[in-house]
C-alpha positions in Angstrom: -23.5 39.0 -25.6 -27.0 39.9 -26.6 -28.2 41.5 -23.5 -26.3 44.2 -21.7 -26.9 45.3 -18.1 -26.4 48.9 -17.2 -25.5 50.1 -13.8 -29.2 51.1 -13.0 -30.3 47.6 -13.8 -27.7 46.1 -11.4 -28.7 48.6 -8.6 -32.5 47.6 -9.1 -31.6 43.9 -8.9 -29.6 44.4 -5.8 -32.5 46.4 -4.1 -34.8 43.7 -5.2 -32.7 41.0 -3.6 -32.5 42.9 -0.3 -36.4 43.2 -0.1 -37.1 39.8 -1.2 -38.1 37.1 1.3 -39.0 34.2 -1.3 -36.3 31.5 -1.8 -37.3 30.8 -5.4 -37.4 34.3 -6.3 -34.0 34.8 -4.7 -32.5 32.2 -6.8 -33.8 34.0 -10.0 -32.5 37.3 -8.8 -29.2 35.7 -8.0 -28.8 34.7 -11.7 -29.4 38.3 -12.8 -27.0 39.6 -10.0 -24.2 37.3 -11.2 -24.8 38.1 -14.8 -24.4 42.0 -13.8 -21.1 40.9 -12.2 -19.9 39.6 -15.6 -20.1 35.9 -14.9 -20.8 33.5 -17.9 -24.0 31.5 -18.1 -22.2 28.2 -17.4 -20.7 29.6 -14.2 -24.1 31.0 -13.2 -25.8 27.6 -14.0 -23.2 25.7 -11.9 -23.6 28.2 -8.9 -27.4 28.3 -8.9 -28.2 24.7 -9.9 -30.2 25.8 -12.9 -29.8 24.5 -16.3 -28.0 26.8 -18.7 -31.1 27.2 -20.9 -33.1 28.4 -17.8 -30.5 30.9 -17.0 -30.8 32.1 -20.5 -34.6 32.2 -20.1 -34.4 34.3 -16.8 -32.1 36.8 -18.4 -34.4 37.1 -21.5 -37.6 37.4 -19.4 -35.9 40.3 -17.3 -35.1 42.2 -20.5 -38.4 41.7 -22.2 -40.7 42.2 -19.1 -38.7 43.9 -16.5 -38.1 42.8 -12.9 -41.7 42.1 -12.1 -41.4 39.1 -14.5 -38.7 37.7 -12.2 -39.6 38.7 -8.7 -43.3 38.2 -8.7 -45.3 35.0 -8.3 -47.4 34.4 -11.4 -49.0 31.2 -10.3 -51.9 30.4 -8.0 -53.4 27.2 -6.8 -57.1 27.9 -7.0 -58.2 26.9 -10.5 -61.8 26.1 -9.4 -64.9 26.9 -11.4 -66.7 28.1 -8.5 -65.8 29.7 -5.1 -66.3 27.6 -1.9 -69.5 29.6 -1.2 -70.9 29.0 -4.7 -70.1 25.4 -4.4 -72.0 25.2 -1.0 -75.1 26.9 -2.5 -74.8 24.5 -5.5 -74.7 21.5 -3.1 -77.5 22.6 -0.8 -80.4 20.9 -2.6 -78.4 17.7 -2.8 -77.7 18.0 0.9 -81.4 18.3 1.7 -82.1 15.2 -0.5 -79.5 13.2 1.3 -80.7 14.4 4.7 -84.1 12.7 3.8 -82.3 9.4 3.2 -82.4 9.5 -0.6 -79.6 7.8 -2.7 -77.8 10.4 -4.6 -75.8 9.6 -7.8 -72.6 11.5 -8.6 -73.5 11.4 -12.3 -76.5 13.6 -11.7 -74.6 16.0 -9.6 -71.8 16.1 -12.2 -74.2 16.8 -14.9 -75.8 19.8 -13.0 -72.3 21.1 -12.3 -71.3 21.0 -15.9 -74.6 22.9 -16.9 -73.8 25.5 -14.2 -70.2 26.1 -15.2 -70.8 25.7 -18.9 -68.2 23.1 -19.8 -67.4 19.5 -19.2 -65.5 18.4 -16.2 -63.8 15.1 -15.2 -65.2 12.6 -12.5 -62.3 13.4 -10.3 -63.2 17.1 -10.1 -66.6 16.5 -8.9 -65.3 14.0 -6.3 -62.9 16.6 -5.1 -65.7 19.2 -4.7 -67.7 16.7 -2.6 -64.7 15.9 -0.5 -63.9 19.6 0.1 -67.5 19.8 1.5 -67.3 16.9 3.7 -69.3 14.5 1.6 -68.2 10.8 1.5 -69.2 7.7 -0.3 -71.5 5.5 1.8 -72.7 2.6 -0.1 -74.2 -0.4 1.6 -72.9 -3.8 0.5 -75.5 -6.3 -0.7 -73.5 -9.2 0.8 -70.1 -9.9 2.2 -67.6 -10.8 -0.5 -66.2 -13.8 1.3 -69.5 -15.2 2.7 -69.9 -18.9 2.3 -72.7 -20.4 0.6 -75.8 -21.7 2.5 -75.0 -25.3 2.0 -71.4 -24.7 3.6 -73.0 -22.9 6.4 -75.4 -25.8 7.1 -72.7 -28.4 6.6 -70.4 -26.6 9.3 -73.2 -26.6 11.8 -73.4 -30.4 11.8 -69.7 -30.9 12.4 -68.5 -32.0 15.9 -66.1 -29.7 17.7 -62.6 -31.3 17.9 -60.8 -30.8 21.1 -57.0 -30.7 21.0 -54.7 -31.9 23.8 -51.6 -29.9 24.2 
């Protein structure tokens, strides 16, 4: 056994479990608590639903970085290049142009956005920015895709209506 839990470690882990309100963190703390109780990694994996290698990783992270590596969330969902307010300010000139009835091209907006943030972005990202600010794609159709030819329209005008008797 590479890592040995002391009595102090076990007390800290149990305190953290009592104060914790997050389900995912609870599962990780449960791994440490079971290991303090002397359970084997296979038993812990079976009880918690984790894979054995993940149980090893949790224990290793605890000994390398302490309880904060297990009990705190290290992930956030906002990986945007600008805040919402900065995006609003960036889109303001385009908003005025659109209000005047001009046709806007997403390619131009994307190039300006890339220049502002200093790196390339994908098309999907600029569309998500526009959607976040209530923009939508409005594009007039030049013609209906299923429209009949002029000859067919004229020919149908010359047909006599057929009445059916039921």
